[in-house]
N, C-alpha and C positions, 0 to 999 in steps of 0.2 A: 671829502671830510674825513678826518682821522678818527681812529677808534676812540681815542681819549675825548675828542670833541663830541662824538656820538654819545658817549657815556655821560658827559657833562650836561648835554642837552636833555637827556632822558631822566636825569636826576635819580630819584629813588628807583624808578623802573630799571635804569641801566645798571646801577650799582648793585642791586639785589635781585637781578632777574632770575638767578638760579633758585633763590628762596621763593619767589612768587610762583615759579613753575611748579616746585614741589608742593606748595600749598594748593595750587589749582588742581593738581592731580588728586590729592587727598580729598579736596572738596568735591570734585567731580565724582569720584568713586562713592563717597558717602551719600551725596545727593541722588546718584543713580540707583543706589541700593535702597535708599529710604523712600524715594518717590519715583518708581519706575514708569508709571503711567505718563506723567508729563514729558519725560525724556523719550519714551516711545512715540508719543505724539509728535514731538519735534523731529525725531528720527524718520518719521513717515513722510515728512514734507520734502519730497524729492522728485526729481525728473531723471529718468533713465539711471537710477541708482546714485545720482548726484544730489547730496543734501543741500537744500536751498539756504537754510539759516547759516550753515557752515560756509557756503559759497559767498554769502553777503559779508561774513566776518573776514574771509580771505580777501575780498575786495578792499575792505578797510585796511588790511595789512599791506597789500601790494600796490594799491593805487599811489600812495605817497612815494613809493620807490620808483614806480614807472614815470612819475612826474619829472624825474631827473633825466630821462632819456630824451635826447635830441635826435630825431630820426634822420636829420641831415648829416649826423656824424656816424651813422651805422656803417658807412663804407670803410671806416677806420678799423672795423673788426678784422679785415684782411691781415692787419699787422699781427694778429694773435692766432694765426693759422696753426701754430704749434699747440697752443692750448686747446683749440677745437679738436685737433687730431688726438690729443691725449684723452680728452673727455669722451670722445666717440669710442676710442679703443677700450676704455674702462667700462663704459656703459653697455657696449654691445658684444665685446669679445671676451670680457673677464667676468663681469658681475653675475650674469645668469648661471654661468658654468661654475664659478666659485661657490655660489649658493647651493647648486646641485651637489657639489662635493661636501660642503659643510652639512647639508641636510642628511646626506647618506651617512656621514661620519657620526654626527651627534644624535640625530633622531632615529636613524636606522640601526645604529649599533651602540654607541657609548651610553646613551640615556634611554634606549628603547625599553629596558625593564621597568621604567617608571611611567610608561605611557600605555594607553589602551592598544593592545596588539592589532586590533582590526582597523585602527585609524592611522597607523604609522605611515603607510604609503600616501595616504591622503594629506597628512601633515607636510610631508616632503613636497608633494605637488603644490600645495599652497605657498610654500616658501619659494619655489621656483617661479611661480606666477608672479609673486611679489617682486622678485629681483629682475624680472624681464621687462618691467615698465619703469623707465626713468621718470622722476618727479616733474610735474608741469608748473605748479603754482608756488608752493612753499619755498622753492629755491630762490625766489626774489627776496624773501625775508632773510634767508641765510646769507645771500650775497650782500644785502644791505648791511647786516650786522658785522660782516667781515670786510667792509669797505671794498667790495668787489666791483669790477668794471661793469656798469649796468648795460652797456651796449653788447658786450660779450655775453652776459647772462641771457639777455633777451634773444640774441641770435642763436645761442646754443640750445635754449629751450625750444625755439621754433624748429630748429633742425632735428632735434630729437623727436618732436611730434610727427614730423614728416616720415622719419625712419620707422617710427613705431607702427605706422599704418601698414607698412610692408613687412617688418621684421618680427613683430610681437608674436604673431601666430606661428610662423615657422620655427622660431627658437623654442617656444613653449612646447610645440608639438614634438620637436626633436628630443628635448630633455624629458618629456613625459612619455615618450614612446607612442604618441597618438597619431593616427593617420590624418586626422582632421580635428581641429578644436573650434569651439564656438566663441568667436570674438564678440564681445558686447559692443558692436559698432555704435549704437546709440549713446552708450556711456562715453566712449572715446570722443565722439563728435560733440556732445553736449559739454563735456569737460573742457575741451579745447576752446569752445565758444565762450563758456562762462569764465574760465580761468585765464584765458589769453586775449581773445578778440575783444570782448566787452571791456575789461579793465584797461587794456591798452588804448582803446578808443576814448574812454572816459578821461583817462589821464592826459592824453594829447589835447583834448578839447580844453581841459582845465589849464594845462600848461600854456597854450596859445593865448587864452584869455588873460592869465596872470601876467605874461610877458607883455601883452598889448597894453594892459592897464597900468603896470608899474615897473616893468623891466625885470632884470635878474634879481634885484634887491627884494622886490615883492615876492617873487617865487621862493627865495631863500627864507623869508619870514614865514610863509605858509608852510614850507617843509619843516621848519623848526617847530611850528605849532602841531603839525600832524604826527610827528615822531611818537609822542606818547599814545596817540590814538592807535597807531599800528601795533605797538606792544600790548595795549589793552585788549585789542581784538585777538591777538595771539593767545592771551591768557584765558579769555572767554571761550575761545575755540578749544583749548585744553579741557576746560570744565565740561563742555558739551561732549567731546570725544570720549573722555573717561566716564562721563555720566551715562552715555549710551551703552557702555560695556561694564558698568559697575557691578551688576549681578554676576556676570561671567567671571570677573576678576576674583570676586569673593568665593564663588562656587568652585572654581578650578584654578586656584593660585599656582599649584605645582606645575600643571600642564602649561600654563601661560609663561611661567618662569623658564621652563625647559625650552619652549619654542622661541623665547627671546634670545637664547644663547647663540644659535647660528646667525640670527639677525644682527645682534650686536657685533659679532666677530666680523661679519661681511661688511658692515658699515665702516668700522675702523680700518679694515684691510683695504677696501676699495678707495676710501678717502685718502688714506696714507699713500697708496700706490699712485693715485692721480697727483697728489701734492708733490711727491718725490720726482715723478716723471717730468712734471712741469719745471721743477728746479733743474733737472738734468738737461732739458732741452733749452733752458735759458729764458723761460717766460717770467714776466713780472709777477709780483705777489698778488696784485689786484686781479689777475687772471687765474693764478694758481689756486687762490682761495675758493672762488665760486666753482672752478673746475673740480676741486676735491669734493665740494658739497653736492654738486650735480651728479658727480660720479657715484656718490654713496646713497642718495635719497631715492625714494620710491613713489610711484604714482599709485597711491593706495586705493583711490576710488575705482580705477580700472581693475586693479588686482582683486579687490573684493567682489566686484561684479562678475569678473571672469570665473573666479572660484565658485561663486554661487551658481552660475549658469552651467558650469561643468559638473560640479559634484553635489550641489544642493546646499540649502541654507544652513542645515545642522551638521555639515560635514567637517572633518578635520581640516580640510583645505581652506574652508571659509574662516575657521577659527584662526589658522596660521596667518592669513592675510590681515585679520583684525588685530592680531598681536603686533603686526607691522605698523598699523595705525597708532597703537598705544605707545610704542617706543620711539616713533619717528621724531616727535618734537623734542623731548628731553635729550635724546641721543644726538640729534643734529646740533642742538645748542652746545653740547659738549665739544663737538667737532669745530664749531665756530670759535669757541674759547681756545682750542688747541692751535688753530691756524693763526689766530690773532696773537697769541702768546709767543709763537715761534717766528713772527715776521722778521725780527732782527737776525735770527739764525739764517732764515731763508735768503735774505738779501746779502749775507756775507759770503761771496763767492768770487 
């Protein structure tokens, strides 16, 4: 399905998505500041630091995208080995180290006079933890909005999850100079279960039922109906995420703006690097787009849990990972717009 067809199908959602995102951010901050107790109650509904209301909303976002995946065609992912190689290189050999450099440069030096001196090292640690964990769930949304190859996206996410089990702790330990770090294994396990295993299983059962009852035509009709549901869930998720942190945003706007600087730079740097490398090695655009998005996004649930377990709930590290949560959706939507807008240039080679 082309990007223009997606936009036509989504109607007002597709055409004015940026406006809706901005409105949801403002509404979330306002509601979170005015009514902190209800948002705190919703925020407390979690298992192993994974928020259940947000998880349900993410299901509503990604299940329609997972309905497009035919597991019988997953063997075709071997054709995109170059894209997988590029994404793995950016995720594991570039992103954590580029964030360490950006944190040292901006938080440790250039913008340090505007930050509490006692928290600077903790802020940098939080940024490193954030960058060391590739995103697990939201990339299905970004891949869908950029017409990404769904089989490639699923395979890449699954591969990153396996690597994360073995590489997350050593990379963070190396960059933070810690001999051993506490990995929140429960959060990692529950997140993979909730964000990958369960929605994939649900989507495949629904897919088989729809194909059995009405063939590909019925599946397409259902996908067309569910597209606005996915975007609506994305917007409600934004209201919740910004509502959870509404008080902090109003109380510490300068600190949050400063912490967002290296996060923004590393998102655009790593997504651009993955995008250009895919073009250089000759990958198709529907692989390069999700590769760029996976290469830039972060697994913020794991990052927040790891920062809290290492440094405490009120630490600068925890705040830095929370800022990653706040900027994730609007920034990744901007990357989606960039890769969609440059598709013509990408394919001229």
